[in-house]
C-alpha positions, 0 to 999 in steps of 0.5 A: 407517524412515519419513520425517517428512512436512511438512504444510502448516499454516495456523498459525504455521509458515513464514518471515517473510522472503518476506513482508517481501521482498514488502513491500520490493518494493512499497516499492521500486517505490512510491518509484522511481515517485514519485522519477521522477514528481517529477523529470519533472513540476512540481507540478500538471503533467498528461500526457494518456495516454488518454481516461480516464487521466493522469499528474499530480504531486499532493501529498496531506497527508491520507489516502485520497481526500484525507481531512483534506487541508486541515487545519493540518498535524497530520494529517502526524504523526497519519497517520505514527503510524498508519502506523508502528503498523499496520506494526508490528502487521502484522509481528507478524501476519505472524510469527504466521501466516506459513503462511497464504499469502493472508492473508500476501500481503494483509498484505505488500501492505498493509505495503509500501503503508503504509511507502511512504506513511509514507516520503513523509510523513517526507521530504516532509510529504505523499504523492506521488500521480500516477495520475489516472483520470477518466471524461467528465463524472463527473470525476476519481477522486482521484489515487493511487500504487503504495502505495495500489494495493498497500493496495487489492489487499491489502485485497481479498485480505484480504476474499477470504481471510476469505470463503474461511475462513468458507465452509470 
């Protein structure tokens, strides 16, 4: 009697649980770092770490790179709604494509980052940023956080996964 062999499938096989676990770890790391920085720093306070990196407590009421930062406050609700909608759609995609490892890694990182920033908007009305990179006379890159880092890594993995898929 032959045993049934399980084959790796890139369709909908697989569990949603590991991907939600990855997202949960990102959310936890993001929130713990933001709580720590908020307790140790006052708004705008900087700590020199290296010639190209500081820790700073910054608040971003806008989106990436402080887009719409100086608006009247409507952006809080707009970006919160976008974040929640994106999170729901990502969970749907994770469930549908749970067997596609790199695709789901990308989605899980993006999900964790999006939810981390939505939590900030709901609790504080802004996103807490604290990682400040700069280079000599070129100035400072906009401050960011663990959630933003996870979103960027997830986006890079998503592009890499798509390029791999196209080259097959």
